[in-house]
C-alpha positions in Angstrom: 114.3 146.0 132.4 117.7 144.9 131.1 120.7 146.9 130.2 120.0 147.1 126.5 116.5 148.3 127.2 117.8 150.9 129.6 120.3 152.2 127.1 117.5 152.4 124.4 115.2 154.3 126.8 117.9 156.7 127.8 118.9 157.5 124.2 115.3 158.1 123.2 114.8 160.3 126.3 117.9 162.4 125.5 116.8 162.8 121.9 113.4 163.9 123.0 114.8 166.4 125.5 117.0 167.9 122.7 114.3 167.8 120.0 116.4 165.7 117.7 115.7 162.5 115.8 117.7 159.3 116.2 118.9 159.9 112.6 120.2 163.3 113.7 121.9 161.7 116.7 123.7 159.2 114.5 124.9 162.0 112.2 126.3 164.2 115.0 127.8 161.3 116.8 129.4 159.6 113.8 127.7 156.4 114.6 125.9 154.6 111.7 122.2 155.1 111.6 121.8 151.3 111.5 123.7 150.9 114.7 121.7 153.5 116.5 118.4 152.1 115.1 119.5 148.6 116.3 120.2 150.0 119.8 116.9 151.8 120.2 114.9 148.9 118.7 116.5 146.4 121.0 118.2 144.5 118.2 121.7 145.1 119.6 122.3 143.2 122.9 126.0 144.0 123.4 126.4 147.7 123.0 130.0 148.8 123.2 131.0 151.5 125.7 132.9 153.2 122.8 129.6 153.5 120.9 127.9 154.9 124.0 130.8 157.4 124.4 130.4 158.6 120.8 126.6 159.1 121.4 127.4 161.0 124.5 129.8 163.2 122.7 127.2 163.9 120.0 124.7 164.8 122.8 127.3 166.9 124.5 127.0 165.0 127.8 129.5 163.0 129.8 129.2 159.3 130.1 128.5 159.8 133.8 125.5 161.9 132.9 124.3 159.2 130.5 124.3 156.6 133.2 123.1 158.8 136.1 119.4 157.9 135.9 117.0 155.6 137.6 117.1 153.3 134.5 120.5 152.1 135.4 120.3 152.5 139.2 117.5 150.0 139.4 118.8 147.3 137.0 118.7 143.7 138.3 121.7 141.5 137.8 121.7 139.7 134.4 123.0 136.2 134.3 123.6 134.8 130.8 
């Protein structure tokens, strides 16, 4: 799993936990629906930390909580 996939999985997981759609997340986070869709569909490879912070704000979690999961703890080094 790469970082983009981990971010996508985490967003989908958090939406499911809260019973909201990706569209609803985009609305409450003030992030465009196309941006969120690109992230969860792995079309966006360089997701900015400011975008993740906005999503966290919409989800009412800290950025630390967002990254505190096995998805990120088990990532292998990516060499581009």
